[in-house]
C-alpha positions in Angstrom: 0.0 0.0 0.1 0.9 3.5 -0.4 -0.5 5.3 2.8 -1.5 4.0 6.0 -5.0 2.5 6.5 -7.5 4.3 8.9 -10.7 2.9 10.0 -12.6 6.3 9.3 -14.5 7.5 6.2 -13.4 10.7 4.9 -15.1 10.8 1.6 -18.6 10.4 1.3 -18.4 10.0 -2.6 -16.2 6.9 -2.4 -19.0 4.2 -3.3 -19.4 0.6 -3.7 -19.9 -0.4 -7.9 -23.0 -2.4 -8.8 -22.6 -6.1 -9.8 -25.1 -5.5 -12.4 -22.8 -3.1 -14.4 -21.3 -4.6 -17.3 -17.2 -4.8 -17.6 -14.8 -5.6 -20.2 -13.6 -9.5 -20.2 -10.4 -8.5 -18.6 -10.4 -6.0 -15.6 -8.3 -3.1 -15.8 -7.6 -2.2 -11.9 -6.9 1.2 -9.9 -5.9 1.5 -6.6 -6.5 5.0 -5.1 -5.8 6.4 -1.8 -7.6 9.8 -0.7 -5.7 11.5 1.9 -7.4 14.1 4.3 -4.5 16.4 5.8 -4.7 18.2 9.2 -5.4 22.2 8.8 -1.5 23.9 8.3 0.2 20.5 7.9 0.5 20.6 3.9 4.2 21.1 4.2 5.1 18.5 6.4 3.0 16.1 4.6 4.4 17.2 1.5 8.1 16.4 3.1 6.7 13.0 4.2 5.6 11.7 0.9 8.6 12.8 -0.6 10.4 10.6 1.9 8.0 7.9 1.5 8.4 7.7 -2.3 12.0 7.7 -2.0 11.4 4.6 0.2 9.4 2.9 -2.7 12.5 3.8 -5.1 14.8 2.1 -2.6 12.7 -0.9 -2.5 12.4 -0.9 -6.0 8.7 -1.1 -6.0 7.4 -2.5 -9.5 4.1 -0.3 -9.4 4.2 3.3 -10.1 2.3 5.7 -8.1 1.1 9.0 -8.9 0.0 12.2 -6.7 -2.4 15.1 -7.2 -3.1 17.9 -4.9 -6.7 18.9 -4.8 -7.0 22.8 -5.9 -10.7 23.0 -5.9 -13.9 21.7 -3.9 -14.4 20.8 -0.3 -11.0 18.9 -0.2 -8.6 21.6 -1.4 -5.4 21.1 0.2 -5.8 17.2 0.2 -4.2 14.6 -1.9 -5.0 11.6 -4.0 -2.4 8.8 -4.9 -3.1 6.2 -7.4 -1.7 3.4 -9.3 -3.3 2.2 -12.6 -3.4 -0.4 -15.1 -3.2 -3.6 -12.9 -4.8 -7.2 -13.1 -6.1 -8.4 -9.8 -3.5 -11.0 -9.5 -0.8 -7.8 -9.5 -1.5 -7.2 -5.8 -0.9 -10.5 -4.7 2.5 -11.4 -3.4 3.3 -8.0 -1.8 3.2 -9.2 1.6 6.7 -8.4 2.3 6.7 -5.2 0.9 3.7 -3.8 2.6 5.2 -5.0 5.8 7.6 -2.5 5.6 5.8 0.0 3.6 3.1 0.3 6.1 5.4 1.5 9.0 7.4 3.6 6.7 4.0 5.5 5.6 3.1 5.7 9.4 6.3 7.2 10.3 6.1 10.0 7.3 2.7 11.0 6.6 1.0 9.7 10.1 1.6 13.1 11.9 0.2 15.3 9.0 -2.8 12.8 8.0 -6.2 13.5 9.3 -7.5 10.6 7.7 -7.2 8.2 4.7 -9.6 6.1 2.3 -8.5 3.4 0.0 -10.6 2.4 -3.1 -10.4 -0.2 -6.2 -11.7 1.1 -9.2 -12.3 -1.0 -12.7 -11.3 0.9 -16.0 -14.2 1.2 -18.2 -12.4 1.0 -21.6 -15.6 0.5 -23.0 -16.8 4.1 -22.0 -13.5 5.9 -22.1 -11.6 8.2 -24.7 -7.8 7.3 -23.7 -5.3 9.5 -25.1 -3.0 7.0 -26.6 -0.2 9.6 -26.4 -0.2 10.3 -23.0 2.9 9.0 -21.1 2.2 11.0 -17.8 -0.8 12.4 -16.2 -1.8 16.1 -17.5 -1.0 19.3 -15.5 -4.8 19.3 -14.4 -7.5 16.9 -14.3 -11.0 17.4 -13.8 -12.5 14.9 -11.5 -16.4 14.0 -11.4 -17.9 11.6 -9.1 -21.2 10.2 -10.0 -23.6 8.4 -7.6 -26.0 6.5 -9.6 -29.3 5.0 -8.8 -29.2 1.2 -8.7 -32.0 0.8 -11.2 -30.6 3.3 -13.3 -26.8 1.8 -13.9 -27.9 0.6 -17.5 -29.4 3.6 -18.7 -26.2 5.8 -17.3 -23.8 3.4 -19.1 -25.6 3.1 -22.3 -25.9 6.9 -22.1 -21.9 7.5 -21.8 -21.6 5.1 -24.4 -23.4 6.8 -27.0 -21.7 10.3 -25.8 -18.4 8.4 -26.5 -19.4 7.2 -30.0 -20.9 10.7 -31.1 -17.7 12.4 -29.7 -15.6 10.1 -31.7 -17.4 10.9 -35.0 -17.1 14.4 -34.1 -13.5 14.5 -33.4 -14.3 16.4 -30.1 -11.6 17.9 -28.2 -10.1 16.3 -25.3 -9.8 12.9 -23.7 -11.7 11.2 -20.9 -11.3 8.1 -18.7 -14.2 6.4 -16.9 -13.8 4.2 -13.7 -16.5 2.2 -11.9 -16.0 1.4 -8.2 -15.5 -2.1 -7.4 -14.9 -1.8 -3.4 -14.2 0.9 -1.0 -17.7 2.4 -0.1 -21.3 3.0 -0.8 -22.7 2.5 -4.4 -23.2 2.2 -7.6 -20.5 5.2 -8.3 -18.7 6.1 -11.4 -15.4 8.2 -11.6 -14.9 10.4 -14.6 -11.1 11.9 -15.3 -10.8 14.3 -17.9 -7.3 16.1 -18.9 -6.6 19.6 -19.2 -3.2 20.9 -20.0 -3.5 24.4 -18.9 -6.5 26.4 -17.6 -7.1 27.7 -21.2 -8.2 24.1 -21.9 -11.3 24.5 -19.3 -12.9 26.5 -21.8 -16.3 24.7 -22.9 -16.8 23.4 -26.6 -18.6 25.5 -28.9 -21.2 22.6 -29.3 -23.4 21.6 -26.1 -23.6 18.2 -25.3 -27.3 18.2 -26.3 -26.5 19.4 -30.1 -24.0 16.8 -30.3 -26.3 14.0 -29.4 -29.3 15.7 -31.7 -27.1 15.7 -34.6 -25.7 12.3 -34.2 -28.9 10.2 -33.0 -31.8 12.6 -33.6 -34.9 12.3 -30.8 -33.5 9.1 -29.7 -30.0 10.8 -28.6 -32.0 13.2 -26.5 -34.0 10.5 -24.9 -31.0 8.7 -24.2 -29.1 11.4 -22.8 -32.5 12.4 -20.3 -32.5 8.6 -19.0 -28.9 9.1 -18.1 -29.5 12.0 -16.2 -32.3 10.7 -14.3 -30.2 7.9 -13.3 -27.8 10.3 -11.3 -28.2 10.9 -7.9 -25.7 13.4 -7.3 -22.3 14.5 -8.5 -19.3 16.0 -7.1 -16.5 17.5 -8.8 -13.0 19.3 -8.2 -9.6 20.0 -9.9 -6.6 17.8 -9.1 -3.5 19.1 -10.0 -0.6 16.4 -11.1 2.5 16.5 -8.3 5.4 14.8 -10.1 7.5 15.7 -7.3 5.3 13.6 -5.1 5.0 10.7 -7.2 7.2 7.6 -8.0 7.4 6.1 -11.5 8.6 2.5 -11.3 11.9 1.6 -13.6 11.5 -1.3 -16.0 13.4 -4.4 -15.0 
């Protein structure tokens, strides 16, 4: 693991995905940690995080860990740490590493953390528009959490898939990665990551989503979009900033 485990829940939007939802044949797993920082302890946390990532390097950890700082929303000043692109079996056989990783995380980040939440997400390749050129996270990411009514999961997934097809046809700007929570809280919940290289890229497209769907599917597009929106219980969004200085990139062996 990449940070100490605390038995308190600090982010209400971390949620368990619906087992009824469809997934790709081979799961692509992301492990995320959401660190809540004590007031005024950001500097201390960052020093500890740098030390802990140096520990990962000394241990020749085979997993890459990216770190983001939350810069908008209720979680400003908190951090998100994640490792991506794994199969479930990748998390086996790490007992020896975890035995020394936990105490090091406690020593380095424990004094500055108010809480931490761990979650596993499944990458929804069927819904995503991944940037094939991306070698590292973009400078900014728009992170949006969708809480879905259990009976609306199929309508939501179907709507997102139709949006993806329409965006691909229109060469819609930007890229997006969809994840569905596999374990770590209430659900069903979907997470959307949208890359932004600069603040200028936050400018909305000239065409609205409703216009895009109407042009591609006619009335059926608006119907699908309406059904998708009705399935959403709530949304939460924030901007997170990539911190390469607080990250660890595994070296090939």
